[in-house]
N, C-alpha and C positions, 0 to 999 in steps of 0.2 A: 267690502266682502273679500275681494281678491287678496288684499294685503293680509287680512285675518286668516284666510285659508292657507296662505303661504307660511305663516307661523306654525300652523298645525302640521303641514307637510314637511317642513324643514326639520322638525324634531321627531318625526316618525310617530305622530300621535294618531294617525288614521291607520287602523289595523284591519287586515282581512283574515277570515277564518270562520269558525263556528263558535259563537259566543252566547252565553246566557247573560242578559242585561240585568241590571239591578232591579228593574221592574218585574223580572221573571220571564220576559219575552225573549225569544231567540232571534239572532241576526247573523249575517255573514260579514258585517262591518262593526267595528268597535272604535269609538273615539276615546282615546286615553288622555284626558285633559291633564292628568298629573305630569305628563311629558312636557306640556306647555308651561304649567305652573311651577315646575322645578327651576325655571329660568326667571328670576326676579325682574329683569329688564323687560321681558316679554309681558309678564303679568302686569307690570306698571303701565305699559303701552295699551294693553287691553282695557284696563280700568279707566284710562284716559278717555277712551271712546265712550264709555258709560257716563263719565262726568259730563261730556258734551251733550249726550242725549238727555241727561237729567237736569241740565242747567236751569230749566224753567219750572222745576218741581221742588217744592219745599220738602226737605228731608231732615229728620232729627237723628235717625238711627239706621244702621245697616245690619242685617242678620242673614246668615246662611246656615243651611242644615249641614251637620258634620257628615261626611268628611269633605265632600266636594265644595262646599261653600265656605269653609274656614279661611283659606288663604284669600279667596275672592272678597269676602266680607271685610277682612282686615285691610286689604289694599284699597278697596273702594272707600272705606271709611277714612283711611289715612289721607287719601287725596281730597276727599270732601271735608276733611277736618271734623268728622262726626264719629260718635261712638260706634264701635263695631263689635258684635257678639255672634255667637253661634249656638244652635240648638243641637242637642245630642239625644241619642236613643237611650231610653231607660225602660226596661220591660217592654221593648218593641215599639215604644211611642216617643215621638220627639218631645223634648221638654227643655226648660232652661235649668242649667246647673251652674256651679261655680259662682254663685251669687249674682248671676246676670239678671237684669231687670228690664222690663219694658214698662215705661210709665204710661198711665192712661193719657190718651190723646197724642202720643208720640207718632210722628209720621215716619213710616218705616219702608225701606227698600229691602226686598228679599232677593238674594243672589244665590245662584246655583251653577254648577259646571255644565251639566247636560240635562236636557228635558227630553224624555221619550213619552211618558204618559203624564208627567207633571205631578206624580204622587208626592214626592218629597216637598215640592214647592207648595202644593195645596195644604199639606200637613203643617208646613211652616207658617203659611198665611193664617191658618186656623189658630195656631198657637199665638200669633201676634194679636189676633182679634180677642182670644180668650183673656189676654193680659190687658186689654183695653187700648191697644195700639191700632193705628190705621195704616193698612198697606197702601202705599201710594204708587209703587212701581215694582216690577219684577225684571231682573236682569239675569240672563244666562249666557254662558259662552257659546253653547251649541244647542240648537233645536233640531232634533233628529227627525224632522218631517212630521212633527205632531200637529194636531189640531188644537193645541193648548191655547186657551184664552182665559187668562186670570181675571178679566174684568177690570183691570187697571192697565196703564201703559206697560207694554211688554217689549223688552229690548234684548233679543237674542243677537249676538254678534255674528254668528255663523249659522245659516240654515242648511242642513244636509238632508236630502231625501234618501233615507235608508229604510229598506223594508224590515219589518220585524214580525214575528209569528208567535203564536202560542206553541207550546211543546208539541201538541197534537197536530198542528198545521205545518210545522217546520219541515221544509224539504231536505235540509241537511240531516235532521234526525232520521227521516225516512230512508236516507242513503247510508245511515250508520256512521256519519262523520263524527269523530270525537269532539266533545264540547269543552270550552274553556269558560270559566266564570270569573272574569277579572274585576267585578264590582266590589264595592267597599263595605257592604253590609250583608247580613243574612239574606240569601236569595230564595225566592219562591221557585221551587222546582216542579 
C-alpha cells in the first residue's frame, strides 16, 4: 500500500479543495486517477499487482466502465493476455457498443479507477450478468473509504478514508466554499 500511495503522491493525484464527486456527493479530497494513468509505466506496475491478486482466479475477459476503467481494462487484459472491453453510457445507462460482446459463461473481471459508492461498478456488473457473463472479481485503484462489497473477490490497490457528504450535509457548502466538479460524466447536483 505504501508503494502504491507513493505513485499517487508523486504525480499530484491527491487533491484538496471542495469537490463534487461523480457519485454526486461532496468531499474536501479528490483522487485524480488520470494523473496516475497518464504514465504507462506506473499503470503497468499497478496492473501487475492485480495480476498477482488474480493469479488463482479463472478469467476470460476484463471490462471497465468508461472513462475510468478504459485504460485499466486494457492494461490488465494485456498483461493477462485476455480480451479487454469497456462499457459506455448511452441515454444515461451503461451499455456495450463498438461491437463489444460478452459471451454466455465468460468469467469477467470488472475494473474501475475509484469507488466511492460503487455505482458504476454495480452497473457494470449488472451489464455483465445481463449478457450471460459471470463476474469473478472486481479491481479498483482506489476505494474512498466505502463499505463496498461486490460479493466476489474485491481488490482495491489503495484504500483512502475520505469523508463525503450530500450537498445538504456538506460543511464546505455551508461555508460558501466554491465547488469543483472534476468527474468524467454528468454529475448529480
